[in-house]
Residue, then its C-alpha position, 0 to 999 in steps of 0.5 A: m161471387n154470388e152470380a159466379l157460383f151460381n152460374f157454376l152451379s147452373w153449369i154443372n146441372s147442364w151436364v148432370g140434368s138433375w139440380g139435386w145431383s149438381m148439388v151433391i157434385f157442387t158440394i164436393l167440389i166446394r169442400l175439396v177447394l176447402t181441403p188445404l184450409d182444413i189440413k192447416s186447421r187440423v194442424g193448428m189443432r194438434k200444435t195447440t193440444l200438445l201445448q195444452p200441459k205447459l198452458a195448464e202450468l202457465q195458468k197455474k203459476y200466473a193465476n193471479d197475474k193476467e198481464k204476466l199470463n198473457q206474456k208468457t203465453a205468447e212466448l210459449y207460442k212464439k217459441e214453439g212455433v205455433n199460431p194460436m189463430s192457425s186453427c180458428l181462422p180456417l173455420l172463420l173463413t167457412w162462414p162467409i163462404l157458407i153465406i155465398i153458397f147459400n145466396a147462390m142456392r137462393m138464386a137458383a131457387n128463386q129462379e125456379i120458384l118464379g118459373q113455377l108461379t108462372q105456369i101456375m098463374n097460367n092455370e098449368t102444373p108447375t114443373m117440379e124438381p123431384f129428388l128421391w123423396i122430395k117432390n119439389l127442390w125448391m121447397p123445404d123438405s117438410l110436412f108442413s110445407p107445400a111442394w107448390p110455391n106458397a107465400d111463405t117462400l114467395r116473402m123470401i124473394s127480394s123485390d128486384l128479383w120480383k121486377t126482374w121477373y115481371a119485366g121478363l114476362g113482357e107481352n106474355l103476362p099471364a091474364l090473372m095478373q092483367d085482371l088484378g092490374l098488377t104492374a111494376e110498381s106493384f112489386d116495390n118494397a112498400n107494395l111487395q107483401a101485399t101484392i104477394k098476398t093478392l097473387t096467392d089469394a087469387m091463384a088459390n081461388g082460381n085454381s083448385a089444384y093450387a088450392h088444395a096443394i097449400a091447404a093445411n089439412g085441419g086434422w094434423t096440427f101441432n101448437l109449439l111453444i113458439t109456433k103452430l105447425t099444420l100439416v098440408n095436403e101436398y106436403n113436400g117431404y118427410m122432414i128427413l134432410p132437416i133431421l139428418s142436417a142435426v144429426t150429422q152435425i152431432i156426429m161431425t162434432k163428436v169426430t172433431a172433438g175426439q180427434q182433437n182430445q183437448p180439455a177445456a181450460n176451465d169451467q167456463a170454457a167446458q160450459t161454452s163448448k158443451m152450449m156450442n155442440w148443442f147450438f149447432p145442430i139445433f141451428s142446422l135443423v132450424i135453417c134447413f127445416g125453413y129454407s130450400s131442400a136444396f139448401a138442407l141437401y147442401w148442408v147434409t152433404g158437407n157434413l157428410v164429406m167434412m166427416a170424411q175429410t177429418l178422418l182422412i187428414n186426421k189418419y195422415l197427420d197420425t201416420k206423418e207424426q208417427k214416422a217423424k217420431i220413429a225417425g227421431e227415435g233413430t237418431v237418438k240411437 
């Protein structure tokens, strides 16, 4: 599945000629495919919301009898034709889909980064993939991440991919790798981290442009509680995408919550809901700050498209319910 999505993404790029815009188109298409699940989720949420007054009565009436409460709740759901999982299941399915898409984009990033690495080892300027303010789409959009591939990014590439890349070089093995005496075994899991350090150290020592690009600017260091961030000379971006990922996640949460208008069943549920409202924006910020700009672009675009879908779907359902209500009132008369 990962390779299928990667091939589809590559096919889009072959037509568009820009990986950045290919990501945007790819994301929109993925969200369109998931639209039926989104509609089903919204319908389930609305049905559950309408049952809240009756559920509250049951919770009050059988507060001291959990078994009876569960029984009566199940009976109410059955009577009203509501499946409590109908609103949750589509959301749960989103996570494995997200992981598959992440892996597909990781494949694209790894392929491009290893190609850039080959150019650097041949003392060439790597061919970047710029997009708007971002210098290299395959590196994080950050002031603290270089546009050129560095050790942190190379460590994310698996041993299998390294071996495939090494085998693909064949007779075109860069002189630097020959001088270091690297072989296929150098990229085994047990040796990989040491090999990456050897490679990056050798490139920094033998390629002044690379050394300058990845070097830290000591005058701009920020000591945080759990890490230390230092501005690099050839930084890749301005952290716009990671910030946008968190901001759009907050807005999307508010849009969704506003449309549901569903009160929490108890204080614990309210606290859990409040915590999750902040967890996902923080999670978005962290993951988009540390991974490629391509994935961050997917995340932000996905949030924007999902917000638009939510508004349109709810407007459609509102109109449908209003028409049904008018038709019902006409029947009564």
